[in-house]
C-alpha positions in Angstrom: 16.2 113.3 153.7 13.1 114.4 151.6 12.6 112.0 149.9 12.8 109.6 153.4 10.3 111.4 154.8 8.2 111.7 151.8 5.6 113.6 152.9 3.7 115.7 150.4 4.8 119.6 151.1 8.5 118.5 150.2 7.4 117.0 146.3 8.7 120.7 145.0 12.5 120.6 147.3 12.4 116.8 145.9 11.5 118.1 142.6 15.0 120.4 142.8 17.4 117.9 144.1 15.9 115.3 140.6 17.3 117.9 138.5 20.0 119.1 140.5 21.7 115.5 140.7 20.5 114.2 137.1 18.6 111.3 138.2 16.7 109.5 135.5 14.2 107.8 137.5 12.6 106.9 140.3 15.0 103.3 141.3 18.2 106.3 141.1 16.4 108.2 143.8 15.9 105.2 145.9 19.3 103.9 145.1 20.8 107.2 146.3 19.0 107.3 149.7 20.2 103.7 150.4 23.5 104.7 149.7 23.6 107.5 151.2 21.4 106.7 154.9 22.2 102.6 154.9 20.5 102.6 158.4 17.2 103.8 157.2 14.5 101.6 155.2 13.8 103.2 152.1 9.7 103.6 152.6 7.6 102.3 149.4 6.1 105.9 149.7 9.4 107.4 148.8 9.4 105.8 145.5 6.0 107.0 144.6 6.8 110.6 145.9 10.1 110.8 143.7 7.9 109.5 140.6 5.4 112.1 141.3 8.3 114.8 141.1 9.9 114.1 138.3 12.2 111.2 138.6 9.9 109.0 136.4 10.2 111.7 133.4 11.9 110.5 130.6 14.5 112.4 128.6 16.0 115.7 130.0 19.5 114.4 130.0 19.1 112.3 133.5 22.0 109.9 134.2 22.7 109.2 137.7 22.6 105.5 137.8 23.6 104.9 141.6 27.3 104.8 141.3 29.8 107.3 141.1 30.8 110.0 138.4 
């Protein structure tokens, strides 16, 4: 829900979630949102805020690829 809202004030919460879920890039964040909220369109700004919140960083063991563990 934080990513779908994509508000600047949510950036710290999104950063925490990205790290906690080990999301490896913005595509993984958007894919997870689409999976969890299939009826909600994922706005373009969601990708931007995801990248700014750290999902675009390389390394650090990011492993989520949109599938199930």
